[in-house]
C-alpha positions as CSV (number, residue, x, y, z in Angstrom):
1,M,53.2,-31.8,5.7
2,V,52.3,-35.4,3.4
3,G,52.4,-37.4,6.7
4,P,50.4,-38.3,9.8
5,G,52.2,-35.1,11.5
6,L,53.0,-35.5,15.7
7,Y,51.3,-37.0,17.9
8,P,49.5,-33.7,19.8
9,E,48.4,-32.7,16.0
10,I,45.5,-35.6,16.9
11,G,42.9,-33.3,17.1
12,K,44.6,-30.3,17.1
13,K,42.1,-28.4,14.1
14,T,39.1,-28.2,16.8
15,R,41.0,-27.3,19.4
16,D,42.8,-24.3,17.7
17,L,38.9,-24.1,17.1
18,L,37.7,-24.0,20.2
19,Y,40.3,-22.3,22.8
20,K,42.5,-20.7,20.6
21,D,42.8,-16.8,21.1
22,Y,39.9,-17.2,23.6
23,Q,41.5,-15.2,27.1
24,T,39.8,-13.4,30.0
25,D,43.7,-11.3,30.4
26,H,44.8,-8.3,29.5
27,K,47.5,-8.7,26.9
28,F,50.6,-6.7,24.7
29,T,53.0,-8.4,22.9
30,L,55.8,-6.1,20.9
31,T,58.2,-7.7,18.6
32,T,61.4,-5.7,17.3
33,Y,64.1,-7.1,14.6
34,T,67.9,-5.9,15.4
35,T,69.8,-5.0,12.2
36,N,71.5,-8.3,13.0
37,G,68.1,-10.1,12.5
38,V,67.8,-10.7,16.1
39,A,63.7,-10.5,17.0
40,I,63.1,-9.8,20.2
41,T,59.0,-9.9,22.1
42,A,58.4,-8.5,25.4
43,T,55.1,-9.8,26.5
44,S,53.1,-7.9,29.2
45,T,49.4,-9.7,30.4
46,K,47.2,-8.3,33.6
47,K,45.4,-11.2,35.1
48,A,43.3,-9.3,38.0
49,D,45.8,-7.1,39.7
50,L,48.6,-9.0,38.7
51,I,51.3,-8.3,35.9
52,F,53.6,-11.1,34.9
53,G,55.7,-9.5,31.9
54,E,58.3,-12.1,30.0
55,I,61.1,-11.1,27.5
56,Q,62.1,-13.2,24.5
57,S,64.5,-13.0,22.2
58,Q,65.7,-15.5,18.4
59,I,68.3,-16.1,17.2
60,K,68.5,-18.0,13.7
61,N,71.5,-19.4,11.8
62,K,71.0,-21.4,8.9
63,N,69.2,-24.7,10.4
64,I,70.3,-23.2,14.0
65,T,67.6,-20.8,16.4
66,I,68.5,-20.2,19.7
67,D,65.6,-19.2,21.7
68,V,66.2,-17.4,25.3
69,K,63.0,-16.1,27.6
70,A,62.7,-14.5,30.6
71,N,60.1,-13.9,33.3
72,S,58.8,-11.4,36.1
73,D,59.6,-14.6,38.6
74,S,63.3,-14.7,37.2
75,N,62.9,-17.2,35.0
76,I,65.4,-18.2,32.3
77,V,64.4,-20.7,29.6
78,T,66.4,-21.9,26.6
79,T,66.0,-23.5,24.0
80,V,68.6,-24.8,20.9
81,T,66.6,-26.2,18.0
82,V,68.6,-28.0,15.0
83,D,66.0,-28.5,11.8
84,E,67.0,-31.1,9.1
85,L,70.2,-32.6,11.4
86,T,69.1,-35.3,8.4
87,P,65.8,-35.0,6.2
88,G,62.8,-34.4,8.7
89,L,64.7,-35.1,11.8
90,K,65.2,-32.1,14.4
91,S,66.4,-32.0,18.0
92,I,66.0,-29.8,20.6
93,L,67.7,-28.8,23.6
94,S,66.1,-26.8,26.3
95,F,66.8,-26.0,30.2
96,A,65.4,-23.5,32.7
97,V,68.1,-21.0,34.7
98,P,67.6,-21.5,37.8
99,D,65.8,-25.3,38.1
100,Q,68.5,-27.6,37.8
101,R,66.1,-30.6,37.1
102,S,64.8,-29.0,33.9
103,G,67.3,-30.0,31.4
104,K,65.2,-31.9,28.2
105,F,66.8,-33.3,24.7
106,E,64.3,-34.1,22.1
107,L,64.4,-35.8,18.6
108,Q,61.4,-35.3,16.1
109,Y,61.6,-37.0,12.5
110,L,58.8,-36.7,10.1
111,H,58.3,-39.4,7.5
112,D,55.4,-40.2,4.9
113,Y,54.3,-42.5,6.9
114,A,55.4,-41.7,10.6
115,G,55.4,-39.3,13.1
116,V,57.9,-39.8,16.1
117,N,59.1,-38.5,19.0
118,A,61.3,-38.9,22.2
119,S,62.8,-36.9,24.6
120,I,64.6,-37.5,28.0
121,G,65.3,-35.6,31.1
122,L,69.1,-34.3,31.7
123,T,68.8,-35.9,35.3
124,A,70.4,-38.7,37.2
125,N,66.8,-40.3,37.4
126,P,64.7,-39.0,34.0
127,I,61.8,-38.9,32.6
128,V,62.0,-40.6,29.1
129,N,59.0,-40.1,26.9
130,L,58.1,-41.6,23.3
131,S,55.2,-40.4,21.2
132,S,54.2,-41.6,18.0
133,V,52.0,-41.3,14.9
134,F,51.4,-44.2,11.7
135,G,49.8,-43.8,8.7
136,T,48.8,-40.9,6.5
137,K,47.6,-37.5,6.3
138,S,44.3,-39.4,5.9
139,L,44.0,-41.5,8.3
140,A,46.6,-41.9,11.3
141,V,46.7,-43.6,14.2
142,G,48.9,-43.4,17.5
143,A,50.6,-43.8,21.4
144,D,51.8,-41.2,23.8
145,V,53.8,-42.5,26.8
146,S,56.0,-41.5,29.2
147,L,58.4,-43.3,32.4
148,D,59.7,-42.3,35.5
149,T,62.3,-44.2,35.3
150,A,63.4,-43.1,38.8
151,T,60.2,-45.1,40.2
152,G,60.1,-47.8,37.6
153,N,56.2,-46.4,36.4
154,L,54.6,-45.3,33.9
155,T,53.8,-41.4,34.3
156,K,51.9,-41.5,31.4
157,Y,50.2,-43.3,28.5
158,N,47.6,-41.7,25.6
159,A,46.2,-42.8,22.7
160,G,45.1,-40.7,19.8
161,L,43.0,-41.8,16.9
162,S,42.5,-39.3,13.8
163,F,40.4,-39.2,10.4
164,I,40.9,-36.5,7.6
165,N,38.8,-35.8,4.1
166,Q,38.4,-33.3,2.0
167,D,36.8,-30.6,4.9
168,L,36.2,-32.7,7.6
169,I,38.7,-34.4,10.6
170,A,37.2,-36.3,13.1
171,S,39.0,-37.5,15.9
172,L,39.6,-40.1,19.2
173,N,41.7,-39.6,22.0
174,L,41.8,-41.7,25.1
175,N,43.5,-39.9,27.9
176,N,44.8,-39.6,31.7
177,K,45.6,-43.3,31.6
178,G,42.7,-44.7,29.9
179,D,40.7,-42.1,32.3
180,S,39.4,-39.8,29.9
181,L,37.8,-40.3,26.0
182,T,37.4,-37.3,24.4
183,A,35.3,-37.3,20.4
184,S,36.0,-34.5,18.3
185,Y,35.5,-33.1,14.5
186,Y,36.3,-30.4,12.8
187,H,33.8,-29.5,9.5
188,T,34.6,-26.4,7.2
189,V,31.8,-25.6,5.7
190,S,33.4,-22.2,3.4
191,E,37.4,-22.0,3.2
192,F,36.6,-19.0,0.8
193,T,35.4,-17.3,4.3
194,R,36.8,-19.5,6.2
195,T,33.6,-20.7,8.0
196,A,33.8,-23.7,10.1
197,V,32.2,-25.4,12.9
198,G,33.5,-28.0,15.4
199,A,32.9,-30.1,18.9
200,E,34.0,-31.4,20.9
201,L,32.7,-34.0,24.0
202,T,34.6,-35.4,27.1
203,H,34.0,-38.3,29.2
204,I,35.8,-39.3,32.2
205,F,35.4,-43.0,33.7
206,S,36.1,-42.7,37.1
207,S,33.4,-39.6,37.8
208,N,31.4,-40.4,35.4
209,E,30.9,-37.0,33.9
210,N,30.7,-35.7,30.2
211,T,31.7,-32.0,28.8
212,L,30.4,-30.7,24.9
213,T,31.6,-28.2,23.6
214,F,30.1,-26.1,20.0
215,G,32.1,-23.6,18.4
216,T,32.4,-22.1,15.3
217,Q,34.1,-18.6,12.7
218,H,33.5,-17.2,10.4
219,A,35.8,-14.4,8.8
220,L,33.9,-11.0,8.3
221,D,36.4,-9.9,5.6
222,P,40.3,-11.1,4.1
223,L,41.8,-9.5,8.0
224,T,38.5,-9.6,10.2
225,V,36.9,-13.1,12.0
226,V,34.7,-13.6,14.2
227,K,34.7,-16.9,17.1
228,A,31.9,-18.1,19.6
229,R,31.6,-21.7,21.7
230,F,29.2,-22.8,24.0
231,N,29.2,-25.8,26.7
232,N,27.0,-28.1,28.5
233,S,27.8,-26.5,31.4
234,G,26.4,-22.7,30.1
235,K,29.2,-20.7,29.6
236,A,29.1,-18.8,26.5
237,S,32.4,-17.4,25.1
238,A,32.7,-15.4,21.8
239,L,35.9,-13.3,20.1
240,L,36.4,-10.8,17.5
241,Q,40.0,-11.2,15.7
242,H,41.6,-8.4,13.7
243,E,44.5,-8.0,11.4
244,W,44.7,-3.9,10.9
245,R,48.2,-4.5,9.9
246,P,50.2,-7.5,8.4
247,K,51.2,-9.6,11.4
248,S,49.9,-7.2,14.0
249,L,46.9,-8.2,15.2
250,W,44.2,-7.2,18.5
251,T,41.7,-9.4,20.2
252,I,38.6,-9.3,21.6
253,S,36.6,-12.4,23.4
254,A,34.3,-12.6,26.8
255,E,33.3,-14.8,28.3
256,V,29.8,-15.4,30.7
257,D,28.0,-18.3,32.7
258,T,24.6,-17.8,31.0
259,K,23.5,-20.2,34.3
260,A,24.9,-17.0,36.4
261,I,23.6,-14.4,34.3
262,E,24.1,-12.0,37.9
263,K,27.7,-12.2,37.3
264,S,29.5,-9.9,35.5
265,S,30.9,-11.1,32.2
266,K,34.8,-11.6,31.7
267,V,36.4,-9.7,28.9
268,G,39.7,-9.8,28.0
269,I,42.1,-8.0,25.4
270,A,45.1,-8.9,23.1
271,V,47.4,-6.7,20.9
272,V,50.7,-8.1,19.5
273,L,52.5,-5.4,16.9
274,K,54.8,-6.4,14.8
275,P,57.3,-4.4,11.9
């Protein structure tokens, strides 16, 4: 990617460092492929005493991808993606059963100096969302707005700014209709060991509350990564992830409240198996 990307990518590197793969549930994912190339993925997640299941099938034909997901709540979500209608343009159609109001049509366009995402709900009075980012890969500014056509009200308006150089990524996001401001940074210490540090500071104007989270990661070897994070409320988390064969991973993560050590820590396990 040469250009600034899409709006959700502002601050994404820091969010992935601080939150991706951390979990306190037990999750098992298995992917298989049929002889005609259809990918079938089954996922089982245990949360407390409840077990949730999901099965997904994906079919690819040239620039068209069809995803169908069904879960244990009897919801079926279908997504049709057509890539490269013209250079840089992607269209996405999604809908869920039985929710008749879930249909959405989306367009994404990537350019060397811009990234635009527009979507509209497929209802009589749809929600319309428009997000755009302008700039370069090094410096970009963007906005994200949603309009409820039934009421004429803006249901969302956010803004973001990102700065990227060789080993440092910094971003600033104004979210929740201007009620929260988040500043984040990500610093690559060593590309060889994938060592990185990052932090995120969020201020809520309405409650005058601040949340500060620090995180780091380091590769013990090419197939094993450790991560850790800590926030100002006293919660500490750590995870160990190992790729024991290509595309197949196991992850163990734990979280403890340092201000209430007497409470048992939470431990999550995730296993991903792919052929």
